[in-house]
C-alpha positions as CSV (number, residue, x, y, z in Angstrom):
1,M,111.3,12.1,96.3
2,S,112.7,14.1,93.4
3,K,115.8,16.3,93.5
4,W,113.6,19.4,93.3
5,D,111.6,18.3,96.3
6,K,114.7,17.5,98.3
7,L,116.1,21.0,97.4
8,L,112.8,22.7,98.5
9,M,112.9,20.7,101.7
10,R,116.5,21.8,102.4
11,I,115.4,25.4,102.0
12,C,112.4,25.0,104.3
13,T,114.5,23.4,107.0
14,L,117.1,26.2,106.6
15,S,120.0,23.8,105.8
16,R,123.4,25.2,106.3
17,D,125.0,23.6,103.3
18,L,123.1,25.3,100.4
19,R,125.1,26.6,97.5
20,F,124.5,29.9,95.6
21,D,123.6,28.0,92.4
22,E,120.8,26.1,94.2
23,L,119.2,29.2,95.5
24,R,119.6,30.8,92.1
25,K,117.8,27.9,90.4
26,V,114.9,28.1,92.9
27,L,114.5,31.9,92.6
28,E,114.7,31.8,88.8
29,S,112.1,29.0,88.6
30,Y,109.7,31.4,90.5
31,G,110.2,34.2,88.0
32,Y,113.0,36.1,89.6
33,K,115.7,37.7,87.3
34,M,119.3,37.8,88.5
35,N,121.2,41.1,88.1
36,A,125.0,40.8,88.1
37,P,126.9,42.8,90.6
38,R,128.7,46.0,89.5
39,S,132.3,47.0,90.2
40,G,133.7,43.9,91.9
41,S,130.9,43.2,94.3
42,S,129.9,39.7,95.2
43,H,126.2,40.4,95.9
44,Y,123.7,39.4,93.3
45,T,120.2,40.9,93.3
46,F,117.1,38.9,92.3
47,R,114.1,41.0,91.1
48,K,110.6,40.1,90.3
49,S,107.8,42.5,89.4
50,G,105.6,43.2,92.4
51,C,108.1,41.8,94.9
52,Q,110.8,43.1,97.1
53,P,114.3,42.5,95.6
54,I,116.4,39.7,97.3
55,T,120.1,40.3,97.5
56,I,122.4,37.3,98.1
57,P,126.2,37.2,98.3
58,K,128.0,34.6,96.3
59,H,129.7,32.9,99.2
60,E,129.4,29.3,100.0
61,P,127.9,28.0,102.1
62,I,125.0,30.5,102.1
63,K,124.3,32.0,105.5
64,K,121.0,31.2,107.2
65,V,119.7,34.8,107.0
66,Y,119.8,34.7,103.2
67,V,118.1,31.3,103.0
68,E,115.3,32.8,105.2
69,L,114.7,35.5,102.6
70,V,114.2,32.8,99.9
71,R,112.1,30.6,102.1
């Protein structure tokens, strides 16, 4: 099983030890563009044409509610 498959499996099982960079990698591979936060915020917004934006804070580990948005 490849690293990519293992990462997707961890997202599907709502693993509690996911890092922000791992979710960013998955979202960007599916065509989402990351928008950096403004004025000191830690929340990054991922946008894709035709889809709802996904906002994820850059705290580790990522909370389950944000992993569910990506799943």
